[in-house]
C-alpha positions as CSV (number, residue, x, y, z in Angstrom):
1,X,-8.9,-17.4,19.1
2,X,-11.9,-16.8,17.7
3,X,-10.7,-13.5,16.6
4,X,-7.8,-14.9,15.2
5,X,-10.1,-17.1,12.8
6,X,-12.4,-14.6,11.9
7,X,-9.5,-12.2,10.9
8,X,-8.2,-14.6,9.0
9,X,-11.3,-15.5,7.1
10,X,-12.0,-11.7,6.7
11,X,-9.1,-9.8,6.7
12,X,-10.7,-7.5,9.3
13,X,-8.2,-6.5,12.3
14,X,-7.7,-4.0,15.3
15,X,-5.4,-1.7,14.9
16,X,-3.3,-1.3,17.4
17,X,-0.8,1.6,19.2
18,X,0.5,4.4,17.2
19,X,2.9,4.3,14.7
20,X,4.7,7.6,15.9
21,X,5.8,5.3,18.9
22,X,7.8,2.9,16.6
23,X,11.3,2.6,16.0
24,X,11.4,-0.2,13.5
25,X,9.3,-2.1,11.0
26,X,9.2,-6.0,10.4
27,X,7.6,-6.9,6.8
28,X,6.3,-10.4,6.6
29,X,5.9,-11.5,3.0
30,X,2.7,-13.0,1.9
31,X,3.0,-15.3,-1.1
32,X,6.1,-16.3,-3.5
33,X,6.8,-15.9,-7.2
34,X,9.1,-16.7,-9.3
35,X,10.6,-12.8,-9.8
36,X,11.1,-12.9,-6.1
37,X,8.4,-10.2,-4.8
38,X,4.6,-11.2,-6.3
39,X,1.7,-8.7,-6.2
40,X,1.2,-8.8,-2.5
41,X,4.9,-8.0,-1.4
42,X,4.6,-5.2,-3.6
43,X,1.7,-4.1,-2.2
44,X,3.8,-4.2,1.0
45,X,6.4,-2.2,-0.3
46,X,4.6,0.4,-1.5
47,X,2.7,0.5,1.9
48,X,6.2,0.9,4.0
49,X,7.2,3.5,1.3
50,X,4.0,5.8,1.5
51,X,2.6,4.9,4.6
52,X,5.1,4.6,7.5
53,X,7.6,7.6,8.5
54,X,11.2,7.2,7.0
55,X,12.9,7.3,10.0
56,X,12.1,3.6,10.8
57,X,14.7,0.7,10.5
58,X,13.5,-1.6,8.3
59,X,13.7,-5.3,8.9
60,X,11.8,-7.1,5.9
61,X,11.5,-10.4,4.7
62,X,13.5,-10.9,1.2
63,X,10.3,-10.4,-0.9
64,X,9.4,-7.1,0.5
65,X,12.8,-6.0,0.4
66,X,13.2,-6.6,-3.2
67,X,10.2,-4.8,-3.9
68,X,11.8,-2.0,-1.8
69,X,14.5,-2.0,-3.8
70,X,13.2,-1.9,-7.4
71,X,11.2,0.9,-5.9
72,X,14.0,2.5,-4.9
73,X,14.5,2.6,-1.4
74,X,16.7,0.8,0.8
75,X,16.2,-1.9,3.7
76,X,18.3,-2.0,6.9
77,X,17.9,-5.8,7.7
78,X,16.7,-8.3,5.3
79,X,15.1,-11.8,6.5
80,X,16.4,-14.4,4.3
81,X,15.7,-18.2,3.8
82,X,13.4,-20.2,1.6
83,X,9.9,-19.5,1.6
84,X,7.3,-21.7,4.0
85,X,5.9,-24.8,3.0
86,X,2.3,-25.4,3.4
87,X,2.6,-27.3,6.5
88,X,4.9,-24.7,8.0
89,X,8.6,-25.0,8.6
90,X,11.4,-23.3,6.3
91,X,10.8,-19.3,6.8
92,X,7.8,-19.2,8.2
93,X,6.3,-16.3,10.2
94,X,7.8,-17.7,13.3
95,X,11.3,-17.4,11.8
96,X,10.7,-14.4,10.6
97,X,9.8,-12.6,13.6
98,X,12.5,-14.6,15.5
99,X,15.2,-13.1,13.0
100,X,13.6,-9.9,13.1
101,X,13.7,-9.9,17.2
102,X,17.0,-11.1,17.2
103,X,18.7,-8.3,14.9
104,X,16.3,-5.9,17.0
105,X,17.9,-7.0,20.6
106,X,21.4,-6.2,18.4
107,X,20.7,-3.1,17.7
108,X,17.9,-1.8,20.8
109,X,15.2,-1.9,18.6
110,X,12.0,-2.8,20.8
111,X,8.9,-1.2,19.6
112,X,8.0,-2.7,15.8
113,X,5.2,-1.6,13.3
114,X,4.2,-5.2,12.0
115,X,3.2,-4.9,8.2
116,X,1.7,-7.8,6.5
117,X,-1.2,-8.8,4.6
118,X,-4.9,-8.1,6.3
119,X,-5.7,-11.7,7.0
120,X,-2.3,-12.7,8.3
121,X,-1.8,-9.6,10.6
122,X,-4.0,-10.8,13.7
123,X,-1.7,-14.6,13.8
124,X,1.4,-12.3,13.3
125,X,0.3,-10.4,16.2
126,X,-0.3,-12.9,18.3
127,X,3.0,-14.6,17.5
128,X,4.8,-11.4,18.1
129,X,3.4,-10.8,21.6
130,X,4.2,-14.6,22.3
131,X,7.8,-13.8,21.6
132,X,7.7,-10.9,23.8
133,X,7.7,-7.7,21.7
134,X,4.8,-4.9,22.0
135,X,4.2,-4.4,18.3
136,X,2.4,-2.1,16.4
137,X,-0.1,-2.6,13.8
138,X,-1.3,-0.1,11.5
139,X,-4.5,0.5,9.9
140,X,-4.5,-0.4,6.0
141,X,-3.2,-3.3,5.4
142,X,-3.2,-4.8,2.1
143,X,-6.0,-7.1,1.8
144,X,-5.2,-8.9,-1.8
145,X,-4.4,-12.2,-2.5
146,X,-1.9,-13.1,-5.6
147,X,-3.6,-16.0,-7.8
148,X,-0.1,-16.3,-9.4
149,X,2.0,-17.1,-6.1
150,X,4.0,-20.2,-5.7
151,X,2.8,-20.9,-2.2
152,X,-0.9,-22.2,-3.1
153,X,-2.6,-21.2,-0.1
154,X,-2.1,-17.0,-0.6
155,X,-3.6,-17.2,-3.9
156,X,-7.2,-16.7,-2.8
157,X,-9.3,-16.1,0.3
158,X,-10.7,-19.9,0.6
159,X,-7.3,-21.6,0.3
160,X,-6.1,-19.2,2.7
161,X,-8.7,-19.9,5.4
162,X,-8.7,-23.7,5.1
163,X,-4.8,-23.4,6.0
164,X,-5.8,-20.8,8.9
165,X,-8.5,-22.7,10.3
166,X,-5.9,-25.7,10.5
167,X,-3.1,-24.0,11.4
168,X,-4.0,-21.3,14.1
169,X,-4.7,-24.5,16.1
170,X,-1.6,-26.1,15.3
171,X,0.6,-23.2,16.3
172,X,-1.0,-23.1,19.4
173,X,-0.4,-26.1,20.6
174,X,3.3,-25.7,19.6
175,X,3.2,-22.4,22.0
176,X,3.6,-20.4,19.2
177,X,0.7,-18.5,19.2
């Protein structure tokens, strides 16, 4: 758990596996905005377009899917739901992974690359493993925060750190880590 908290505070993370072994990519949005995209989600869409193989089946949360469509790319499966609240719920990271996992099972996919904000990727990786996935974590994920996000905890590192310091133990108690 110490590594998760350190990663949430610093954005440092360990890449895991090889993107060449992936058959799909799961994109977890970070922040929300009235335009339906947001700064960090746009950067993650750019990462998907430029750093991942075009052959991958894309399972992206709505905000990243919107950004990819704006860039002229298409998504195979859009993960939809109301954005997470400050205390979880709605479409939180567990919900995104659960929807993606169900769709992967229906399509015979089993080796996802996780695309997320660098401060979030450690927790997301642990949650994917908890759900029984064998996720791949690429290098070079975005480290940005979005000062205009409607989710206040994604506006800067300090707010994110406070939320994760409380959220990580809570998720562990709920068997979601």
